[in-house]
C-alpha positions as CSV (number, residue, x, y, z in Angstrom):
1,X,73.5,87.2,130.3
2,X,74.4,86.0,126.8
3,X,77.1,87.7,124.8
4,X,76.0,89.2,121.5
5,X,78.4,88.5,118.6
6,X,79.8,91.6,117.0
7,X,78.5,92.1,113.5
8,X,80.4,94.5,111.3
9,X,78.5,97.4,109.9
10,X,78.1,97.6,106.1
11,X,81.0,99.2,104.4
12,X,78.8,101.9,102.9
13,X,75.6,102.7,104.8
14,X,72.9,104.5,103.0
15,X,73.5,108.2,103.0
16,X,77.3,108.0,103.0
17,X,79.2,109.4,100.1
18,X,81.2,107.1,98.0
19,X,84.8,108.1,97.0
20,X,85.0,109.7,93.6
21,X,87.0,107.8,91.0
22,X,90.5,109.1,90.4
23,X,93.6,108.5,88.3
24,X,97.0,108.3,89.8
25,X,100.2,109.9,88.5
26,X,103.1,108.0,90.1
27,X,106.7,109.0,89.5
28,X,110.3,108.9,90.5
29,X,112.7,111.8,90.5
30,X,116.2,110.8,89.2
31,X,119.5,112.7,89.4
32,X,121.9,112.7,86.4
33,X,123.6,109.6,87.8
34,X,120.2,107.7,87.8
35,X,120.0,107.8,91.6
36,X,116.6,108.6,93.2
37,X,116.4,112.1,94.8
38,X,114.7,112.9,98.1
39,X,112.8,116.1,98.8
40,X,112.3,117.5,95.4
41,X,109.2,119.6,94.9
42,X,107.1,118.3,92.0
43,X,104.5,120.5,90.4
44,X,101.5,119.1,88.4
45,X,99.0,121.1,86.4
46,X,96.5,120.4,83.6
47,X,98.0,121.0,80.2
48,X,95.5,123.8,79.6
49,X,96.5,125.7,82.8
50,X,99.6,127.6,83.7
51,X,99.6,127.5,87.5
52,X,100.1,124.2,89.3
53,X,97.1,122.5,90.7
54,X,99.1,120.2,93.0
55,X,102.6,120.2,94.6
56,X,104.1,117.1,96.1
57,X,107.6,116.1,97.3
58,X,109.6,113.1,96.4
59,X,110.1,110.6,99.3
60,X,113.3,108.8,100.4
61,X,113.0,106.5,97.4
62,X,112.6,109.5,95.1
63,X,108.9,108.6,94.5
64,X,105.8,110.8,94.5
65,X,102.1,110.2,93.8
66,X,99.2,112.4,93.1
67,X,95.5,111.7,92.6
68,X,93.9,113.6,89.8
69,X,90.3,113.5,88.6
70,X,89.3,110.4,86.5
71,X,88.6,111.2,82.9
72,X,90.3,112.2,79.7
73,X,92.9,114.9,80.4
74,X,96.6,115.8,79.9
75,X,98.8,116.9,82.8
76,X,102.2,118.5,82.8
77,X,104.6,117.3,85.6
78,X,107.9,119.2,86.3
79,X,110.5,119.2,89.1
80,X,111.2,122.4,91.0
81,X,114.8,122.4,92.1
82,X,115.0,126.0,93.3
83,X,116.9,126.2,96.5
84,X,118.1,122.6,96.4
85,X,121.8,122.2,97.4
86,X,123.7,119.0,97.2
87,X,126.5,118.1,99.6
88,X,128.9,118.0,96.7
89,X,128.2,121.6,95.9
90,X,126.7,120.7,92.4
91,X,123.5,122.3,91.5
92,X,120.7,120.3,90.0
93,X,118.6,121.6,87.1
94,X,115.1,120.6,86.3
95,X,114.9,118.3,83.3
96,X,112.2,118.5,80.6
97,X,108.6,118.6,81.8
98,X,106.7,115.3,81.3
99,X,103.2,115.3,79.8
100,X,100.9,112.6,81.2
101,X,97.8,111.5,79.3
102,X,95.0,110.1,81.4
103,X,91.9,108.4,79.9
104,X,90.0,107.2,82.9
105,X,90.6,105.9,86.4
106,X,94.1,104.5,85.9
107,X,97.7,104.8,87.1
108,X,100.3,106.4,84.9
109,X,104.0,105.9,85.9
110,X,106.6,108.4,84.9
111,X,110.2,109.5,85.6
112,X,111.5,113.0,86.1
113,X,115.2,113.2,85.1
114,X,117.2,116.1,86.5
115,X,120.4,117.4,84.9
116,X,123.5,119.3,86.2
């Protein structure tokens, strides 16, 4: 018997759906001492909506990322610090919401700065 070489299948076979284009909102949550903060809930919604469309949490580097539909739109990003307790006993406050403008399928980098 002869061994048949393995030939990889095409990446997209006919009939498979292609991934839709998206934009990426990437950010870092910072405390008042400019240190990244882990575990902060981040809410994101379109500027013309009141309720959040997405909720994500900052990772151990204080970073978060959320895919949003590609195309011209504005999004509002805000930290939700309800229930967050620091070992020092200090309470964090949400800083100003950040408005993100997206034109197409791009990445927008932002920072959310918390206050005391």
